[in-house]
PDB file of N, CA, C and O in Angstrom:
ATOM      1  N   MET A   1       6.742   7.059 -12.983  1.00  0.00           N
ATOM      2  CA  MET A   1       7.087   7.298 -11.606  1.00  0.00           C
ATOM      3  C   MET A   1       6.191   6.437 -10.723  1.00  0.00           C
ATOM      4  O   MET A   1       4.977   6.636 -10.689  1.00  0.00           O
ATOM      5  N   PRO A   2       6.776   5.495 -10.019  1.00  0.00           N
ATOM      6  CA  PRO A   2       5.937   4.584  -9.227  1.00  0.00           C
ATOM      7  C   PRO A   2       5.398   5.230  -7.963  1.00  0.00           C
ATOM      8  O   PRO A   2       5.977   6.168  -7.415  1.00  0.00           O
ATOM      9  N   TYR A   3       4.273   4.697  -7.524  1.00  0.00           N
ATOM     10  CA  TYR A   3       3.714   5.049  -6.229  1.00  0.00           C
ATOM     11  C   TYR A   3       4.133   3.967  -5.238  1.00  0.00           C
ATOM     12  O   TYR A   3       4.224   2.791  -5.588  1.00  0.00           O
ATOM     13  N   TYR A   4       4.385   4.379  -4.005  1.00  0.00           N
ATOM     14  CA  TYR A   4       4.689   3.446  -2.936  1.00  0.00           C
ATOM     15  C   TYR A   4       3.565   3.486  -1.929  1.00  0.00           C
ATOM     16  O   TYR A   4       2.908   4.512  -1.750  1.00  0.00           O
ATOM     17  N   ILE A   5       3.345   2.350  -1.265  1.00  0.00           N
ATOM     18  CA  ILE A   5       2.306   2.253  -0.249  1.00  0.00           C
ATOM     19  C   ILE A   5       2.909   1.635   1.001  1.00  0.00           C
ATOM     20  O   ILE A   5       3.717   0.710   0.930  1.00  0.00           O
ATOM     21  N   ASP A   6       2.500   2.164   2.148  1.00  0.00           N
ATOM     22  CA  ASP A   6       2.876   1.587   3.422  1.00  0.00           C
ATOM     23  C   ASP A   6       1.611   1.492   4.268  1.00  0.00           C
ATOM     24  O   ASP A   6       0.711   2.325   4.160  1.00  0.00           O
ATOM     25  N   ILE A   7       1.560   0.472   5.104  1.00  0.00           N
ATOM     26  CA  ILE A   7       0.391   0.204   5.925  1.00  0.00           C
ATOM     27  C   ILE A   7       0.816   0.128   7.392  1.00  0.00           C
ATOM     28  O   ILE A   7       2.012   0.054   7.677  1.00  0.00           O
ATOM     29  N   PRO A   8      -0.141   0.144   8.332  1.00  0.00           N
ATOM     30  CA  PRO A   8       0.226  -0.023   9.733  1.00  0.00           C
ATOM     31  C   PRO A   8       0.962  -1.351   9.947  1.00  0.00           C
ATOM     32  O   PRO A   8       0.496  -2.404   9.511  1.00  0.00           O
ATOM     33  N   LEU A   9       2.089  -1.290  10.608  1.00  0.00           N
ATOM     34  CA  LEU A   9       2.947  -2.456  10.847  1.00  0.00           C
ATOM     35  C   LEU A   9       3.397  -3.112   9.543  1.00  0.00           C
ATOM     36  O   LEU A   9       3.674  -4.310   9.502  1.00  0.00           O
ATOM     37  N   GLY A  10       3.465  -2.318   8.494  1.00  0.00           N
ATOM     38  CA  GLY A  10       3.804  -2.851   7.176  1.00  0.00           C
ATOM     39  C   GLY A  10       5.153  -3.532   7.104  1.00  0.00           C
ATOM     40  O   GLY A  10       5.344  -4.436   6.291  1.00  0.00           O
ATOM     41  N   TRP A  11       6.090  -3.119   7.938  1.00  0.00           N
ATOM     42  CA  TRP A  11       7.419  -3.737   7.924  1.00  0.00           C
ATOM     43  C   TRP A  11       7.341  -5.236   8.195  1.00  0.00           C
ATOM     44  O   TRP A  11       8.213  -5.987   7.759  1.00  0.00           O
ATOM     45  N   LYS A  12       6.308  -5.680   8.910  1.00  0.00           N
ATOM     46  CA  LYS A  12       6.147  -7.116   9.184  1.00  0.00           C
ATOM     47  C   LYS A  12       5.792  -7.899   7.925  1.00  0.00           C
ATOM     48  O   LYS A  12       6.032  -9.104   7.849  1.00  0.00           O
ATOM     49  N   TYR A  13       5.227  -7.219   6.949  1.00  0.00           N
ATOM     50  CA  TYR A  13       4.702  -7.891   5.758  1.00  0.00           C
ATOM     51  C   TYR A  13       5.417  -7.470   4.481  1.00  0.00           C
ATOM     52  O   TYR A  13       4.928  -7.724   3.380  1.00  0.00           O
ATOM     53  N   GLY A  14       6.574  -6.827   4.626  1.00  0.00           N
ATOM     54  CA  GLY A  14       7.367  -6.460   3.455  1.00  0.00           C
ATOM     55  C   GLY A  14       7.023  -5.118   2.831  1.00  0.00           C
ATOM     56  O   GLY A  14       7.411  -4.851   1.693  1.00  0.00           O
ATOM     57  N   PHE A  15       6.311  -4.283   3.544  1.00  0.00           N
ATOM     58  CA  PHE A  15       5.974  -2.948   3.048  1.00  0.00           C
ATOM     59  C   PHE A  15       7.007  -1.958   3.547  1.00  0.00           C
ATOM     60  O   PHE A  15       7.651  -2.228   4.561  1.00  0.00           O
ATOM     61  N   PRO A  16       7.196  -0.840   2.894  1.00  0.00           N
ATOM     62  CA  PRO A  16       6.450  -0.309   1.757  1.00  0.00           C
ATOM     63  C   PRO A  16       6.756  -1.064   0.465  1.00  0.00           C
ATOM     64  O   PRO A  16       7.820  -1.663   0.310  1.00  0.00           O
ATOM     65  N   LYS A  17       5.808  -1.019  -0.443  1.00  0.00           N
ATOM     66  CA  LYS A  17       5.903  -1.674  -1.750  1.00  0.00           C
ATOM     67  C   LYS A  17       5.429  -0.720  -2.840  1.00  0.00           C
ATOM     68  O   LYS A  17       4.679   0.225  -2.594  1.00  0.00           O
ATOM     69  N   VAL A  18       5.890  -1.001  -4.040  1.00  0.00           N
ATOM     70  CA  VAL A  18       5.388  -0.267  -5.207  1.00  0.00           C
ATOM     71  C   VAL A  18       3.996  -0.805  -5.509  1.00  0.00           C
ATOM     72  O   VAL A  18       3.780  -2.017  -5.506  1.00  0.00           O
ATOM     73  N   ILE A  19       3.056   0.096  -5.767  1.00  0.00           N
ATOM     74  CA  ILE A  19       1.681  -0.301  -6.064  1.00  0.00           C
ATOM     75  C   ILE A  19       1.310   0.178  -7.464  1.00  0.00           C
ATOM     76  O   ILE A  19       1.647   1.295  -7.857  1.00  0.00           O
ATOM     77  N   PRO A  20       0.609  -0.685  -8.219  1.00  0.00           N
ATOM     78  CA  PRO A  20       0.152  -0.261  -9.545  1.00  0.00           C
ATOM     79  C   PRO A  20      -0.809   0.918  -9.430  1.00  0.00           C
ATOM     80  O   PRO A  20      -1.641   0.958  -8.523  1.00  0.00           O
ATOM     81  N   TYR A  21      -0.700   1.847 -10.317  1.00  0.00           N
ATOM     82  CA  TYR A  21      -1.495   3.075 -10.292  1.00  0.00           C
ATOM     83  C   TYR A  21      -2.993   2.810 -10.249  1.00  0.00           C
ATOM     84  O   TYR A  21      -3.720   3.558  -9.596  1.00  0.00           O
ATOM     85  N   ASP A  22      -3.479   1.768 -10.922  1.00  0.00           N
ATOM     86  CA  ASP A  22      -4.922   1.548 -11.027  1.00  0.00           C
ATOM     87  C   ASP A  22      -5.575   1.152  -9.707  1.00  0.00           C
ATOM     88  O   ASP A  22      -6.803   1.155  -9.627  1.00  0.00           O
ATOM     89  N   ASN A  23      -4.815   0.813  -8.669  1.00  0.00           N
ATOM     90  CA  ASN A  23      -5.403   0.423  -7.386  1.00  0.00           C
ATOM     91  C   ASN A  23      -5.444   1.545  -6.361  1.00  0.00           C
ATOM     92  O   ASN A  23      -6.048   1.377  -5.302  1.00  0.00           O
ATOM     93  N   ILE A  24      -4.828   2.671  -6.638  1.00  0.00           N
ATOM     94  CA  ILE A  24      -4.646   3.687  -5.616  1.00  0.00           C
ATOM     95  C   ILE A  24      -5.948   4.325  -5.152  1.00  0.00           C
ATOM     96  O   ILE A  24      -6.141   4.508  -3.950  1.00  0.00           O
ATOM     97  N   PHE A  25      -6.836   4.664  -6.060  1.00  0.00           N
ATOM     98  CA  PHE A  25      -8.009   5.452  -5.693  1.00  0.00           C
ATOM     99  C   PHE A  25      -9.288   4.633  -5.565  1.00  0.00           C
ATOM    100  O   PHE A  25     -10.378   5.202  -5.492  1.00  0.00           O
ATOM    101  N   ILE A  26      -9.174   3.330  -5.539  1.00  0.00           N
ATOM    102  CA  ILE A  26     -10.339   2.460  -5.388  1.00  0.00           C
ATOM    103  C   ILE A  26     -10.158   1.666  -4.098  1.00  0.00           C
ATOM    104  O   ILE A  26      -9.401   0.695  -4.082  1.00  0.00           O
ATOM    105  N   PRO A  27     -10.836   2.056  -3.010  1.00  0.00           N
ATOM    106  CA  PRO A  27     -10.586   1.398  -1.725  1.00  0.00           C
ATOM    107  C   PRO A  27     -10.707  -0.119  -1.758  1.00  0.00           C
ATOM    108  O   PRO A  27      -9.877  -0.810  -1.167  1.00  0.00           O
ATOM    109  N   GLU A  28     -11.716  -0.650  -2.431  1.00  0.00           N
ATOM    110  CA  GLU A  28     -11.873  -2.102  -2.473  1.00  0.00           C
ATOM    111  C   GLU A  28     -10.686  -2.741  -3.178  1.00  0.00           C
ATOM    112  O   GLU A  28     -10.155  -3.752  -2.719  1.00  0.00           O
ATOM    113  N   GLY A  29     -10.276  -2.158  -4.282  1.00  0.00           N
ATOM    114  CA  GLY A  29      -9.117  -2.677  -5.002  1.00  0.00           C
ATOM    115  C   GLY A  29      -7.846  -2.525  -4.200  1.00  0.00           C
ATOM    116  O   GLY A  29      -6.952  -3.369  -4.266  1.00  0.00           O
ATOM    117  N   LEU A  30      -7.769  -1.456  -3.448  1.00  0.00           N
ATOM    118  CA  LEU A  30      -6.593  -1.199  -2.631  1.00  0.00           C
ATOM    119  C   LEU A  30      -6.454  -2.252  -1.542  1.00  0.00           C
ATOM    120  O   LEU A  30      -5.374  -2.817  -1.368  1.00  0.00           O
ATOM    121  N   PHE A  31      -7.530  -2.525  -0.804  1.00  0.00           N
ATOM    122  CA  PHE A  31      -7.461  -3.513   0.266  1.00  0.00           C
ATOM    123  C   PHE A  31      -7.205  -4.907  -0.292  1.00  0.00           C
ATOM    124  O   PHE A  31      -6.475  -5.695   0.310  1.00  0.00           O
ATOM    125  N   GLU A  32      -7.796  -5.210  -1.427  1.00  0.00           N
ATOM    126  CA  GLU A  32      -7.556  -6.511  -2.065  1.00  0.00           C
ATOM    127  C   GLU A  32      -6.090  -6.631  -2.466  1.00  0.00           C
ATOM    128  O   GLU A  32      -5.472  -7.677  -2.269  1.00  0.00           O
ATOM    129  N   TRP A  33      -5.535  -5.557  -3.028  1.00  0.00           N
ATOM    130  CA  TRP A  33      -4.141  -5.581  -3.441  1.00  0.00           C
ATOM    131  C   TRP A  33      -3.221  -5.755  -2.231  1.00  0.00           C
ATOM    132  O   TRP A  33      -2.265  -6.529  -2.280  1.00  0.00           O
ATOM    133  N   VAL A  34      -3.513  -5.036  -1.150  1.00  0.00           N
ATOM    134  CA  VAL A  34      -2.702  -5.146   0.063  1.00  0.00           C
ATOM    135  C   VAL A  34      -2.741  -6.581   0.585  1.00  0.00           C
ATOM    136  O   VAL A  34      -1.704  -7.132   0.956  1.00  0.00           O
ATOM    137  N   ALA A  35      -3.925  -7.191   0.617  1.00  0.00           N
ATOM    138  CA  ALA A  35      -4.057  -8.571   1.091  1.00  0.00           C
ATOM    139  C   ALA A  35      -3.320  -9.546   0.169  1.00  0.00           C
ATOM    140  O   ALA A  35      -2.696 -10.496   0.642  1.00  0.00           O
ATOM    141  N   ASN A  36      -3.390  -9.316  -1.124  1.00  0.00           N
ATOM    142  CA  ASN A  36      -2.721 -10.210  -2.078  1.00  0.00           C
ATOM    143  C   ASN A  36      -1.212 -10.026  -2.096  1.00  0.00           C
ATOM    144  O   ASN A  36      -0.495 -10.832  -2.689  1.00  0.00           O
ATOM    145  N   ASN A  37      -0.726  -8.977  -1.454  1.00  0.00           N
ATOM    146  CA  ASN A  37       0.704  -8.688  -1.467  1.00  0.00           C
ATOM    147  C   ASN A  37       1.344  -8.785  -0.093  1.00  0.00           C
ATOM    148  O   ASN A  37       2.312  -8.085   0.202  1.00  0.00           O
ATOM    149  N   GLY A  38       0.804  -9.648   0.738  1.00  0.00           N
ATOM    150  CA  GLY A  38       1.488 -10.007   1.965  1.00  0.00           C
ATOM    151  C   GLY A  38       0.827  -9.631   3.273  1.00  0.00           C
ATOM    152  O   GLY A  38       1.221 -10.151   4.317  1.00  0.00           O
ATOM    153  N   CYS A  39      -0.154  -8.757   3.264  1.00  0.00           N
ATOM    154  CA  CYS A  39      -0.812  -8.373   4.512  1.00  0.00           C
ATOM    155  C   CYS A  39      -1.957  -9.353   4.797  1.00  0.00           C
ATOM    156  O   CYS A  39      -2.865  -9.493   3.978  1.00  0.00           O
ATOM    157  N   PRO A  40      -1.924 -10.027   5.943  1.00  0.00           N
ATOM    158  CA  PRO A  40      -3.006 -10.966   6.256  1.00  0.00           C
ATOM    159  C   PRO A  40      -4.361 -10.250   6.344  1.00  0.00           C
ATOM    160  O   PRO A  40      -4.460  -9.144   6.875  1.00  0.00           O
ATOM    161  N   GLN A  41      -5.381 -10.894   5.823  1.00  0.00           N
ATOM    162  CA  GLN A  41      -6.729 -10.321   5.873  1.00  0.00           C
ATOM    163  C   GLN A  41      -7.148 -10.052   7.307  1.00  0.00           C
ATOM    164  O   GLN A  41      -7.862  -9.086   7.574  1.00  0.00           O
ATOM    165  N   GLU A  42      -6.714 -10.891   8.225  1.00  0.00           N
ATOM    166  CA  GLU A  42      -7.040 -10.703   9.640  1.00  0.00           C
ATOM    167  C   GLU A  42      -6.522  -9.349  10.148  1.00  0.00           C
ATOM    168  O   GLU A  42      -7.198  -8.674  10.924  1.00  0.00           O
ATOM    169  N   HIS A  43      -5.330  -8.961   9.709  1.00  0.00           N
ATOM    170  CA  HIS A  43      -4.763  -7.663  10.111  1.00  0.00           C
ATOM    171  C   HIS A  43      -5.633  -6.520   9.576  1.00  0.00           C
ATOM    172  O   HIS A  43      -5.908  -5.557  10.292  1.00  0.00           O
ATOM    173  N   ILE A  44      -6.059  -6.629   8.331  1.00  0.00           N
ATOM    174  CA  ILE A  44      -6.924  -5.611   7.729  1.00  0.00           C
ATOM    175  C   ILE A  44      -8.248  -5.536   8.498  1.00  0.00           C
ATOM    176  O   ILE A  44      -8.715  -4.448   8.836  1.00  0.00           O
ATOM    177  N   ASP A  45      -8.840  -6.688   8.768  1.00  0.00           N
ATOM    178  CA  ASP A  45     -10.123  -6.735   9.473  1.00  0.00           C
ATOM    179  C   ASP A  45     -10.004  -6.190  10.893  1.00  0.00           C
ATOM    180  O   ASP A  45     -10.890  -5.467  11.349  1.00  0.00           O
ATOM    181  N   ASN A  46      -8.931  -6.522  11.595  1.00  0.00           N
ATOM    182  CA  ASN A  46      -8.749  -6.058  12.975  1.00  0.00           C
ATOM    183  C   ASN A  46      -8.599  -4.539  13.052  1.00  0.00           C
ATOM    184  O   ASN A  46      -9.006  -3.929  14.041  1.00  0.00           O
ATOM    185  N   MET A  47      -8.022  -3.927  12.026  1.00  0.00           N
ATOM    186  CA  MET A  47      -7.855  -2.473  12.020  1.00  0.00           C
ATOM    187  C   MET A  47      -9.182  -1.768  11.764  1.00  0.00           C
ATOM    188  O   MET A  47      -9.362  -0.623  12.180  1.00  0.00           O
ATOM    189  N   GLY A  48     -10.116  -2.438  11.084  1.00  0.00           N
ATOM    190  CA  GLY A  48     -11.431  -1.857  10.816  1.00  0.00           C
ATOM    191  C   GLY A  48     -11.330  -0.511  10.117  1.00  0.00           C
ATOM    192  O   GLY A  48     -10.565  -0.349   9.166  1.00  0.00           O
ATOM    193  N   LYS A  49     -12.107   0.453  10.596  1.00  0.00           N
ATOM    194  CA  LYS A  49     -12.107   1.783   9.989  1.00  0.00           C
ATOM    195  C   LYS A  49     -10.826   2.547  10.294  1.00  0.00           C
ATOM    196  O   LYS A  49     -10.586   3.606   9.715  1.00  0.00           O
ATOM    197  N   SER A  50     -10.008   2.028  11.188  1.00  0.00           N
ATOM    198  CA  SER A  50      -8.735   2.674  11.509  1.00  0.00           C
ATOM    199  C   SER A  50      -7.613   2.240  10.580  1.00  0.00           C
ATOM    200  O   SER A  50      -6.479   2.695  10.726  1.00  0.00           O
ATOM    201  N   PHE A  51      -7.915   1.366   9.625  1.00  0.00           N
ATOM    202  CA  PHE A  51      -6.890   0.933   8.679  1.00  0.00           C
ATOM    203  C   PHE A  51      -6.610   2.092   7.727  1.00  0.00           C
ATOM    204  O   PHE A  51      -7.511   2.592   7.054  1.00  0.00           O
ATOM    205  N   TYR A  52      -5.382   2.496   7.685  1.00  0.00           N
ATOM    206  CA  TYR A  52      -4.993   3.610   6.838  1.00  0.00           C
ATOM    207  C   TYR A  52      -3.756   3.218   6.058  1.00  0.00           C
ATOM    208  O   TYR A  52      -3.069   2.260   6.411  1.00  0.00           O
ATOM    209  N   VAL A  53      -3.480   3.939   5.026  1.00  0.00           N
ATOM    210  CA  VAL A  53      -2.272   3.710   4.240  1.00  0.00           C
ATOM    211  C   VAL A  53      -1.573   5.044   4.019  1.00  0.00           C
ATOM    212  O   VAL A  53      -2.195   6.105   4.063  1.00  0.00           O
ATOM    213  N   ARG A  54      -0.293   4.969   3.785  1.00  0.00           N
ATOM    214  CA  ARG A  54       0.471   6.140   3.357  1.00  0.00           C
ATOM    215  C   ARG A  54       0.880   5.873   1.925  1.00  0.00           C
ATOM    216  O   ARG A  54       1.367   4.789   1.602  1.00  0.00           O
ATOM    217  N   LEU A  55       0.685   6.850   1.073  1.00  0.00           N
ATOM    218  CA  LEU A  55       1.069   6.749  -0.334  1.00  0.00           C
ATOM    219  C   LEU A  55       2.020   7.885  -0.674  1.00  0.00           C
ATOM    220  O   LEU A  55       1.858   9.007  -0.195  1.00  0.00           O
ATOM    221  N   TRP A  56       2.997   7.591  -1.492  1.00  0.00           N
ATOM    222  CA  TRP A  56       3.858   8.649  -2.011  1.00  0.00           C
ATOM    223  C   TRP A  56       4.387   8.239  -3.370  1.00  0.00           C
ATOM    224  O   TRP A  56       4.428   7.059  -3.717  1.00  0.00           O
ATOM    225  N   LYS A  57       4.778   9.217  -4.106  1.00  0.00           N
ATOM    226  CA  LYS A  57       5.263   9.009  -5.470  1.00  0.00           C
ATOM    227  C   LYS A  57       6.719   9.447  -5.521  1.00  0.00           C
ATOM    228  O   LYS A  57       7.098  10.475  -4.959  1.00  0.00           O
ATOM    229  N   THR A  58       7.519   8.653  -6.202  1.00  0.00           N
ATOM    230  CA  THR A  58       8.900   9.065  -6.406  1.00  0.00           C
ATOM    231  C   THR A  58       8.974   9.992  -7.605  1.00  0.00           C
ATOM    232  O   THR A  58       8.156   9.913  -8.523  1.00  0.00           O
ATOM    233  N   ILE A  59       9.942  10.848  -7.585  1.00  0.00           N
ATOM    234  CA  ILE A  59      10.129  11.794  -8.677  1.00  0.00           C
ATOM    235  C   ILE A  59      11.438  11.485  -9.362  1.00  0.00           C
ATOM    236  O   ILE A  59      12.486  11.431  -8.719  1.00  0.00           O
ATOM    237  N   ASP A  60      11.382  11.283 -10.653  1.00  0.00           N
ATOM    238  CA  ASP A  60      12.572  11.013 -11.426  1.00  0.00           C
ATOM    239  C   ASP A  60      13.302  12.333 -11.658  1.00  0.00           C
ATOM    240  O   ASP A  60      12.793  13.223 -12.339  1.00  0.00           O
ATOM    241  N   LYS A  61      14.482  12.449 -11.092  1.00  0.00           N
ATOM    242  CA  LYS A  61      15.247  13.692 -11.210  1.00  0.00           C
ATOM    243  C   LYS A  61      16.199  13.664 -12.404  1.00  0.00           C
ATOM    244  O   LYS A  61      17.019  14.566 -12.573  1.00  0.00           O
ATOM    245  N   GLY A  62      16.087  12.643 -13.215  1.00  0.00           N
ATOM    246  CA  GLY A  62      16.947  12.567 -14.396  1.00  0.00           C
ATOM    247  C   GLY A  62      18.378  12.204 -14.014  1.00  0.00           C
ATOM    248  O   GLY A  62      18.611  11.501 -13.031  1.00  0.00           O
ATOM    249  N   ASP A  63      19.293  12.674 -14.773  1.00  0.00           N
ATOM    250  CA  ASP A  63      20.704  12.342 -14.564  1.00  0.00           C
ATOM    251  C   ASP A  63      21.441  13.444 -13.825  1.00  0.00           C
ATOM    252  O   ASP A  63      22.557  13.792 -14.212  1.00  0.00           O
ATOM    253  N   THR A  64      20.864  13.996 -12.791  1.00  0.00           N
ATOM    254  CA  THR A  64      21.541  15.066 -12.043  1.00  0.00           C
ATOM    255  C   THR A  64      22.410  14.515 -10.960  1.00  0.00           C
ATOM    256  O   THR A  64      23.051  15.276 -10.236  1.00  0.00           O
TER     257      THR A  64
END
């Protein structure tokens, strides 16, 4: 079940996107992943401590 991530103004950079599980709980890895996947570093830096993300997981409901 993939996790999705969305960032402030993420629609400008192609978000929300599926994120690998190993980056979710490590802030440094998370910001690096976001930057490597379309979000300009300048946008991350300008948000400072106000940079937040939304995460959610999809649930496989099977063949219902």
